[in-house]
C-alpha positions as CSV (number, residue, x, y, z in Angstrom):
1,M,-0.4,0.0,-0.3
2,K,1.0,3.8,-1.1
3,Y,0.1,7.1,-0.3
4,Q,0.2,9.7,-2.8
5,S,-0.1,13.4,-1.8
6,T,-3.5,15.2,-3.1
7,R,-1.5,17.9,-5.0
8,G,0.8,15.2,-7.2
9,R,4.9,16.7,-6.4
10,A,5.3,15.1,-3.1
11,L,6.5,11.2,-3.1
12,A,4.6,8.4,-2.4
13,L,5.1,6.6,0.9
14,D,4.2,3.7,2.6
15,F,2.1,4.5,5.6
16,E,5.1,4.5,8.0
17,D,6.3,7.5,6.2
18,V,3.2,9.0,6.1
19,L,2.6,8.6,9.2
20,V,5.6,10.7,10.8
21,T,5.6,12.8,7.7
22,G,1.7,14.2,8.4
23,L,1.3,16.8,5.8
24,A,2.9,16.0,2.5
25,T,6.2,17.9,1.5
26,D,4.2,19.5,-1.3
27,G,1.6,21.3,0.8
28,G,-1.3,18.1,0.2
29,L,-3.2,15.8,1.9
30,Y,-1.7,12.1,1.6
31,V,-4.7,9.2,0.2
32,P,-3.9,5.4,-0.9
33,T,-3.1,5.0,-4.1
34,E,-6.1,2.8,-4.4
35,W,-8.3,1.9,-2.2
36,P,-8.8,-1.7,-1.0
37,K,-11.7,-3.1,-0.8
38,L,-14.4,-4.5,1.8
39,T,-15.7,-8.1,0.5
40,A,-19.4,-8.3,2.1
41,E,-18.7,-11.7,3.2
42,T,-15.7,-9.4,5.4
43,I,-18.4,-6.6,6.2
44,A,-20.9,-9.5,7.5
45,G,-18.5,-11.8,9.1
46,L,-17.8,-8.7,11.6
47,A,-21.2,-8.4,12.9
48,G,-20.6,-9.6,16.2
49,K,-17.7,-9.0,16.8
50,S,-15.8,-7.0,19.0
51,Y,-14.5,-3.8,18.2
52,A,-11.1,-4.1,18.0
53,E,-11.4,-7.6,16.1
54,A,-13.0,-5.4,13.5
55,A,-10.5,-2.1,13.7
56,Q,-7.6,-5.2,13.0
57,T,-9.4,-6.3,9.8
58,V,-10.8,-2.9,8.6
59,M,-7.1,-1.3,8.9
60,W,-4.8,-4.0,8.3
61,P,-4.7,-3.5,4.6
62,F,-3.5,0.2,5.3
63,V,-0.5,-0.4,7.1
64,S,0.0,-4.6,6.4
65,E,3.3,-3.4,4.5
66,S,4.6,-1.3,7.8
67,I,3.8,-3.2,10.9
68,D,3.8,-6.9,11.7
69,R,0.2,-8.1,12.4
70,A,0.8,-9.6,15.7
71,A,2.3,-6.1,16.9
72,F,-0.7,-4.0,15.1
73,A,-3.5,-6.5,16.7
74,A,-1.9,-5.6,20.2
75,I,-1.7,-1.9,19.6
76,I,-5.0,-1.9,19.0
77,E,-6.6,-4.2,21.9
78,D,-4.5,-1.7,24.1
79,S,-6.1,1.2,22.1
80,Y,-9.5,1.1,22.7
81,V,-9.1,-1.4,26.4
82,G,-9.6,2.0,28.4
83,F,-12.8,3.4,27.3
84,D,-16.1,3.0,29.1
85,H,-18.8,1.2,27.4
86,Q,-17.8,-2.4,26.5
87,A,-19.4,-2.0,22.7
88,V,-17.3,1.1,21.9
89,A,-19.2,2.4,19.7
90,P,-22.7,1.8,20.8
91,L,-25.7,2.3,18.6
92,K,-28.8,3.5,20.2
93,Q,-32.2,3.4,18.4
94,L,-34.2,7.3,18.4
95,D,-37.3,6.7,15.6
96,S,-37.7,3.8,13.3
97,D,-35.2,4.9,11.3
98,L,-32.9,7.0,12.9
99,W,-29.8,5.5,15.0
100,L,-27.1,7.7,17.3
101,M,-24.1,6.2,17.4
102,E,-22.5,7.1,20.4
103,L,-18.6,8.3,20.5
104,F,-17.8,10.1,23.5
105,H,-17.0,6.8,25.8
106,G,-13.1,7.7,25.3
107,P,-11.0,9.6,27.8
108,T,-11.5,12.8,26.6
109,M,-15.3,12.2,26.2
110,A,-14.6,13.1,22.4
111,F,-14.7,11.4,18.5
112,K,-11.3,12.2,18.2
113,D,-10.6,10.0,21.0
114,Y,-11.5,6.6,18.5
115,A,-8.4,7.5,16.5
116,L,-5.6,9.4,18.5
117,Q,-5.6,6.5,21.5
118,L,-5.0,4.5,18.6
119,V,-2.1,6.8,16.6
120,G,-0.3,7.9,20.0
121,R,0.7,3.9,19.9
122,L,1.3,4.1,16.2
123,F,3.8,6.7,17.2
124,D,5.6,5.5,20.0
125,H,5.8,1.8,17.9
126,V,7.3,3.6,15.1
127,L,9.4,6.2,16.5
128,A,10.6,3.4,18.6
129,K,12.1,1.1,15.8
130,R,13.6,3.6,13.9
131,G,15.3,5.4,17.4
132,E,13.8,8.6,17.0
133,R,11.9,11.5,18.4
134,R,9.4,13.5,16.8
135,T,7.7,16.9,17.7
136,I,4.0,17.3,17.1
137,I,2.1,20.1,16.1
138,G,-1.9,20.7,16.0
139,A,-4.4,22.9,16.1
140,T,-7.6,22.5,17.5
141,S,-11.1,24.6,17.7
142,G,-12.3,21.9,20.7
143,D,-11.7,17.8,20.7
144,T,-8.7,17.2,18.3
145,G,-6.4,18.9,20.9
146,S,-7.7,17.3,23.9
147,A,-7.3,14.1,22.6
148,A,-4.3,14.0,20.6
149,I,-2.5,15.1,24.0
150,E,-4.6,12.4,26.3
151,A,-2.6,10.1,23.5
152,C,0.9,11.6,23.4
153,R,1.1,12.9,27.5
154,G,4.4,11.5,28.8
155,R,5.7,9.3,26.0
156,E,9.2,9.4,25.3
157,S,9.4,9.9,21.9
158,V,7.0,12.8,21.0
159,D,7.1,16.5,22.1
160,I,3.5,17.7,21.7
161,F,2.4,21.4,21.1
162,I,-1.3,22.1,20.6
163,L,-2.5,25.6,19.0
164,H,-6.4,26.7,19.7
165,P,-8.1,30.2,19.1
166,Q,-8.2,31.6,23.0
167,G,-11.7,32.2,24.1
168,R,-13.1,29.9,21.8
169,V,-13.3,26.6,23.2
170,S,-15.7,26.0,25.8
171,E,-14.0,25.5,29.6
172,V,-14.5,21.4,29.6
173,Q,-12.1,21.7,26.2
174,R,-10.0,24.1,27.3
175,R,-8.9,22.1,30.2
176,Q,-9.2,19.0,29.1
177,M,-5.7,20.4,27.3
178,T,-4.5,22.6,29.7
179,T,-4.7,20.9,33.6
180,V,-2.0,17.5,31.7
181,I,0.8,18.9,33.0
182,E,4.0,17.3,31.4
183,P,7.3,17.7,30.4
184,N,6.0,17.3,26.7
185,V,3.0,19.0,26.7
186,H,2.8,22.5,25.6
187,N,-0.6,24.0,24.8
188,I,-0.2,27.4,23.2
189,A,-3.7,30.1,23.1
190,I,-3.6,31.6,19.9
191,E,-5.4,35.0,19.8
192,G,-7.0,34.2,16.9
193,S,-10.0,32.0,15.6
194,F,-9.2,28.0,14.4
195,D,-8.4,28.8,10.9
196,D,-5.5,31.2,12.3
197,C,-4.4,28.3,13.8
198,Q,-4.5,25.7,11.5
199,D,-2.9,28.5,9.2
200,L,0.1,28.6,11.6
201,V,0.2,24.8,11.6
202,K,0.3,24.6,7.7
203,A,3.0,27.7,7.6
204,M,5.6,26.0,10.1
205,F,4.6,22.2,8.1
206,A,6.2,24.4,5.0
207,D,8.8,25.4,6.9
208,T,11.3,23.3,5.9
209,A,14.2,24.1,8.0
210,L,11.9,24.1,11.4
211,R,10.2,20.2,10.0
212,R,14.1,19.6,9.9
213,D,15.3,20.4,13.1
214,V,12.6,19.5,14.9
215,G,11.1,16.7,13.6
216,L,8.2,18.0,12.5
217,S,4.4,15.6,12.6
218,A,1.1,15.9,12.8
219,V,-2.0,14.5,14.7
220,N,-4.8,17.0,13.1
221,S,-6.8,15.0,10.8
222,I,-4.4,16.0,7.7
223,N,-2.7,12.9,9.1
224,W,-4.1,9.6,7.2
225,A,-3.9,7.7,10.0
226,R,-6.6,9.9,11.2
227,I,-9.1,8.8,9.1
228,M,-8.1,5.2,8.7
229,A,-8.9,4.8,12.1
230,Q,-12.2,6.8,12.1
231,I,-13.4,4.8,8.9
232,V,-13.5,1.3,11.4
233,Y,-16.5,3.1,13.1
234,Y,-19.1,3.3,10.4
235,V,-18.2,-0.1,9.7
236,T,-19.4,-2.1,12.6
237,A,-22.6,0.2,12.8
238,A,-23.4,-0.9,9.3
239,A,-22.3,-4.3,10.0
240,A,-24.3,-4.4,12.5
241,L,-27.7,-2.5,11.1
242,G,-27.7,-5.6,8.3
243,A,-24.7,-4.7,5.9
244,P,-23.6,-6.0,3.5
245,Q,-27.5,-6.6,2.4
246,R,-29.0,-3.4,3.7
247,P,-27.4,0.2,3.1
248,V,-26.7,2.5,5.8
249,A,-26.8,6.2,5.3
250,F,-25.3,8.6,8.0
251,A,-25.6,12.2,9.1
252,V,-22.4,13.6,10.8
253,P,-21.6,17.4,12.3
254,T,-19.0,18.5,10.7
255,G,-16.6,21.5,10.2
256,N,-13.3,20.2,9.3
257,F,-14.6,17.6,6.5
258,G,-12.5,14.8,8.3
259,N,-15.3,12.2,9.9
260,I,-17.2,12.6,7.1
261,Y,-14.6,12.1,4.3
262,A,-13.7,8.7,6.6
263,A,-17.1,7.7,5.9
264,Y,-16.9,8.6,2.6
265,A,-13.1,5.9,2.2
266,A,-15.2,3.4,3.7
267,R,-17.7,3.9,0.7
268,E,-14.9,3.8,-1.8
269,M,-14.0,0.2,-0.3
270,G,-17.3,-0.9,-0.8
271,L,-19.6,-0.2,2.5
272,P,-22.6,-0.2,1.3
273,V,-23.4,3.8,2.1
274,A,-26.4,5.5,0.6
275,R,-26.1,8.9,1.8
276,L,-24.0,11.0,3.5
277,V,-25.5,13.9,5.1
278,I,-23.4,17.2,6.2
279,G,-24.3,19.0,9.7
280,S,-22.9,22.6,9.7
281,N,-23.7,25.1,12.2
282,T,-24.1,28.9,10.9
283,N,-20.4,28.3,9.5
284,D,-21.3,26.8,6.6
285,I,-18.8,26.5,4.4
286,L,-20.1,22.8,3.4
287,T,-23.2,23.1,2.7
288,R,-23.0,26.3,0.9
289,T,-20.7,24.4,-1.3
290,L,-23.2,21.7,-1.6
291,T,-26.0,23.8,-2.6
292,T,-24.3,26.0,-4.5
293,G,-21.3,25.1,-6.1
294,L,-19.1,27.9,-5.1
295,M,-16.3,27.6,-2.0
296,Q,-16.6,30.5,-0.2
297,I,-14.1,31.7,2.5
298,D,-17.1,33.6,5.0
299,K,-16.5,35.3,8.8
300,V,-15.9,32.7,11.2
301,V,-18.8,32.9,13.7
302,P,-18.7,31.6,17.3
303,T,-21.4,29.3,18.0
304,L,-22.7,27.1,20.5
305,S,-20.7,24.0,18.6
306,P,-17.4,25.7,18.3
307,S,-15.5,22.8,17.3
308,M,-17.0,23.3,13.9
309,D,-16.5,27.1,14.3
310,I,-13.9,26.6,11.1
311,Q,-14.3,28.1,7.5
312,V,-11.5,26.3,5.5
313,S,-12.2,23.0,5.3
314,S,-8.8,21.0,5.5
315,N,-10.2,17.7,4.4
316,F,-12.3,19.0,2.0
317,E,-9.3,18.7,-0.2
318,R,-9.5,15.1,-0.4
319,L,-12.9,14.8,-2.2
320,I,-11.7,17.4,-4.6
321,F,-8.7,15.3,-5.1
322,D,-11.5,12.4,-6.7
323,L,-13.3,15.0,-7.6
324,L,-10.5,16.2,-10.0
325,D,-9.8,13.1,-11.8
326,R,-6.7,12.7,-8.8
327,D,-5.3,15.0,-10.9
328,G,-2.7,16.3,-8.8
329,S,-1.5,19.3,-10.9
330,A,-5.1,20.6,-11.2
331,V,-5.7,20.3,-7.4
332,T,-2.2,22.6,-6.9
333,A,-4.1,25.2,-9.2
334,A,-7.5,25.4,-7.7
335,M,-6.0,24.9,-4.0
336,D,-3.9,27.7,-4.4
337,A,-6.3,29.9,-6.5
338,F,-9.3,29.3,-3.5
339,R,-6.7,29.7,-0.6
340,E,-5.6,33.6,-2.9
341,T,-9.0,34.6,-3.7
342,G,-11.3,33.0,-0.8
343,R,-13.1,31.3,-3.6
344,L,-13.6,28.3,-5.4
345,D,-15.7,27.0,-8.2
346,L,-16.4,23.6,-8.7
347,G,-18.5,23.5,-11.7
348,A,-22.3,21.9,-12.1
349,D,-20.8,18.7,-12.9
350,R,-18.7,18.2,-10.0
351,V,-21.1,19.6,-8.0
352,G,-24.1,16.5,-9.3
353,H,-21.7,14.2,-8.6
354,M,-21.0,15.9,-5.2
355,R,-24.9,15.8,-4.6
356,S,-25.1,12.0,-5.8
357,L,-23.8,11.2,-2.4
358,F,-24.0,14.3,0.0
359,D,-26.6,16.0,1.0
360,A,-26.1,19.1,3.7
361,A,-28.3,21.1,6.5
362,R,-27.3,24.4,8.2
363,V,-28.0,24.5,12.0
364,D,-28.0,28.0,13.7
365,D,-27.9,28.1,17.8
366,D,-31.2,28.3,18.0
367,G,-32.1,25.3,15.9
368,T,-29.4,23.2,17.7
369,L,-31.0,23.9,21.0
370,A,-34.2,23.7,19.8
371,T,-33.1,20.4,19.1
372,I,-31.6,19.3,22.2
373,H,-34.8,19.9,23.7
374,D,-36.3,17.5,21.5
375,M,-34.3,15.0,22.2
376,Y,-33.9,14.6,25.8
377,R,-38.4,15.7,25.6
378,T,-39.3,12.8,22.8
379,T,-36.5,9.8,24.2
380,G,-35.0,11.3,27.7
381,E,-31.0,11.8,26.3
382,L,-29.2,14.6,26.4
383,I,-26.8,15.3,23.7
384,D,-24.2,17.5,23.1
385,P,-24.6,21.0,20.4
386,H,-22.6,19.0,17.6
387,S,-24.5,16.3,17.7
388,A,-27.9,18.3,18.0
389,V,-26.6,19.8,14.8
390,G,-26.2,16.2,13.1
391,I,-29.9,14.8,14.8
392,A,-31.5,18.4,13.3
393,A,-29.2,17.8,9.7
394,A,-30.8,14.1,9.5
395,C,-34.0,15.0,10.3
396,A,-34.1,18.0,7.7
397,V,-33.0,16.1,5.0
398,E,-35.1,13.5,2.3
399,R,-34.5,10.4,3.8
400,S,-35.8,6.7,3.0
401,S,-37.4,4.4,5.3
402,E,-36.0,1.6,3.9
403,V,-32.5,2.8,5.0
404,P,-31.1,3.2,8.9
405,L,-29.9,6.4,9.4
406,V,-27.1,6.7,11.7
407,S,-26.2,10.2,13.1
408,L,-22.8,10.3,14.9
409,A,-22.8,11.6,18.4
410,C,-19.8,13.0,18.7
411,A,-19.0,14.3,22.3
412,H,-20.2,14.3,25.9
413,P,-23.1,16.6,26.8
414,A,-20.6,17.3,30.0
415,K,-18.4,18.7,27.5
416,F,-20.8,21.4,27.2
417,P,-22.8,22.1,30.2
418,D,-24.0,25.8,29.4
419,A,-26.0,24.7,26.2
420,V,-27.4,21.2,27.4
421,E,-28.8,23.1,30.7
422,K,-30.4,26.0,28.9
423,A,-31.9,23.6,26.0
424,T,-32.8,21.1,28.8
425,G,-33.0,22.4,32.5
426,V,-30.6,19.7,33.1
427,R,-26.9,20.4,33.7
428,P,-24.7,16.7,32.7
429,P,-22.7,15.6,35.0
430,L,-19.0,15.0,34.0
431,P,-17.9,11.6,34.2
432,E,-16.3,10.0,37.0
433,R,-13.0,10.3,35.9
434,H,-13.3,14.0,35.4
435,A,-14.9,14.8,38.7
436,D,-12.9,17.5,39.4
437,L,-11.6,18.9,36.6
438,L,-12.7,22.4,37.2
439,E,-9.8,22.2,39.9
440,R,-7.4,21.1,38.6
441,E,-4.1,23.5,38.2
442,E,-3.5,24.8,34.4
443,A,-0.8,25.5,32.0
444,F,-0.8,27.3,28.7
445,T,1.3,30.1,26.9
446,V,-0.6,33.2,24.7
447,L,0.8,34.2,21.7
448,P,-0.5,36.5,18.6
449,N,-1.4,35.4,15.6
450,D,2.5,36.1,14.4
451,L,4.2,32.9,12.6
452,G,7.4,33.8,13.9
453,A,6.0,34.1,17.5
454,V,4.9,30.9,17.3
455,T,7.6,29.1,15.6
456,R,10.4,30.6,17.7
457,F,8.4,29.4,21.0
458,V,8.3,26.2,18.7
459,R,12.2,26.1,18.5
460,D,13.0,26.6,22.2
461,A,10.8,24.1,24.0
462,A,11.2,21.3,21.3
463,R,13.9,18.7,22.6
464,T,16.7,18.3,20.7
465,V,15.5,15.2,17.9
466,Q,17.6,12.5,18.0
467,A,17.4,11.2,14.5
468,A,16.1,13.1,11.4
């Protein structure tokens, strides 16, 4: 299995190199040169298997030439043993054809744990084999940061720097990052938006000298390993609901397009996915793109679902790569034009192709609160604002009663207690393992939205790289 850059100018790499490289040297994102296939027999055989067993089956083709199978199986088992639900990603039925997949049973109560608990261990395995150390840099709109820090805390092979937009994440999200006091953990609050944080990370990866000197790696969803791990829960949900004999649809609250791209990847591998529903909040660049065919940057507006407060959806480039017939030069030209003008017209044919699989709906804060309220009133379930956006989008689009639609619950309601309490009158308590979170000591550094300042901080704080 080889991986190629969406921009076509970087060398094709194997899984091990893609993991530690993160973003391609040409600024592109890595994707498999061809999709491995899940046969109908394989999908059917996953029903009743443990999550870890299913994960081994789904992901093995992506790593088979880089990691010993027994070692990979042990890494996966260790990744999910600490989750607080035996099913790991359980399904709950909300209506005759609507299901909720709970993806908040990991250590930081968000779906990012499902990939990052694995990715942290993969880094340890690969870097130990190579005798290397790496400096991981990532940007977060809320949940990636805490999940990445939890996965990497205390590990000897990595230093981790996480940029978050100051004042634009919830208190629980912030404290899950800033109360991890470890020598290899560095939290940076940027005076700006998530898009500013993401631009700073991409600019640092474009700095060849910095990449070399501190051994930069990424844990954002620009890293292919994140996408690979997220494919698993789409496959397990579909198998539980009758695939391959029965197609399944998914509704995904998304800002950066990574989570729903994993569903698209599962479909490319052979999973019978009937429809994919994009749930956007007020920062609705993805919904506008699907509706109008024009991808156009707008101002980031703070919302009750801050992890989706994004106007530049990095992972959308992976879909554009397919829409442009996997032509790296065409993707480069398109993304350069988008960055320069803030606009990209995908054209009627490409948008029509997107619409054959994707639906989308915009859900503002009032709609989010109403959905949280209605869910509690009708089912007794407390859901967080991001999960509410997904459910509201699922209910807003046309769907078939013959096709079960699975909406993703991407965060525990206790991560956003103010919004949940406002909608329901009930303040969701933190799980026991986080009961003292609001009393823990915090440590973070506030920096301006300035590449030079952030780069200097990283250079000063990163420990020496032992091997390039």
